[in-house]
Steps between C-alpha positions, in 0.01 A plus 500: 500500500217249468340396176116545504219392279366771271148618580207433264499696173823707551443637148200691627687682786609859480862598550415635847335171598792299364756711676315477833519110478870505420552747786364229735748251377329321201775363267391396156601569140287788358437372140129530453449729790303838466394463144549816307751655744867528404760303694864600538834373605686667794862576539633744756863610538689768694480853354862488413447213250149618387646684192687196385183290532302751312756513227506115487121501442520764232765296326300182533139611454361166394559321831495819714217734389488761783149583605574710803794603734471639854684755669764374761323358796152521360288177553218581259474670159253646260450153348494298821283645782598225758821453705779353276650355816193291599244478225659242265460129570881439528842665491857400455773685686852511332829595687809508280300339221398188714142441592507504886125502587163427340240684706134606494586828651815703386461772759789382710735529202369814340716804522437882467732505209335233280355595158238261378446412143176356366574301180240384267365142522373256241214396732342819382439372150373150607137604509531614145658171405214308660245733337661402163465126581868444567545272798719601793620182650626622843163649572331179391724295721499759784872531497757777481624589152829330415792732456854436376840665475620505145833523312411841370679767684343847581672816408696612806443841673731612776496252783234279349521223240383146471292256300170530338220309688202376315164361591347215296147416391429199285269602213327268243683531172194633322466783754862626522422778258204606715710509810768718314225729366329541841812555708676734259232755589641512855860642442510648864451151645754312286307493169553233253703182566876511473529135394265232364600130490812315593601595856854388441560810284443701824735270698207331679574126528195389676155672506415281805768681703417875510734724687198670648124399530362163413517272196184452296372243263608542125274298283587317175326760277642801688810721443689669792478867459738733701435851623757745657447500882512756768705272724796607286590787738523237776733290287710822454511545872624153549765550230599851601493452874377828648502548879127476531201440271145400561278343234164324479502127534489392125133456402378682795433845364411847602145563396462851401212752476546530122276321245646258242343716227735783589788297347324397174620657178284509184 
């Protein structure tokens, strides 16, 4: 898979236009893409393990808010009109819990018994943060959002268990309350932060060494703010070791046909 430069004004693209670019091999983190359209995490597992994964998501709704689930073998859904095998900018393939390939096209690995889950993504509320004047550093720096495994353990469900994964955005101290207020209105895409402040309390020793994504600058007047992250199911796959799973490359999301406003609560 090759890394490519994003086209001009990715935020102005429609989901269909973005998916067409990804289908041709464009690899780029999708923060800031398709303004106003909901982005989602992808995790697909064999039918025999789909119930356990659905139960894992139900028991851990903060990191795993389910937006849609396909029938076995389906490669699109009511929320995602493209092809789930080709229309994301990157995939990770797991065998026995180990990442064995990172690809631009997952067709070779996709099976007729796979059930795909679309899980809410915090990129969905980033436009609202920006509209409220809260900076989003990874967009400013044109980087992937930093994501970290934590010392918090998710509630187990059948075959699946593992650590909570979080994303981090540094927020000026005076604007933390605004960030909490804005994101709490999006419970279906992780909602309010799970932790504010000292990363050591989450077992994160070094913010400059994320487990997924890229490090970003944290300025003197800023506080690290952590949101539950939809990479948590992939951490569960690595911990629980199913025979096969396919996920999005972290930060390289499924851009859906749903508007962000669909997931706002009053």
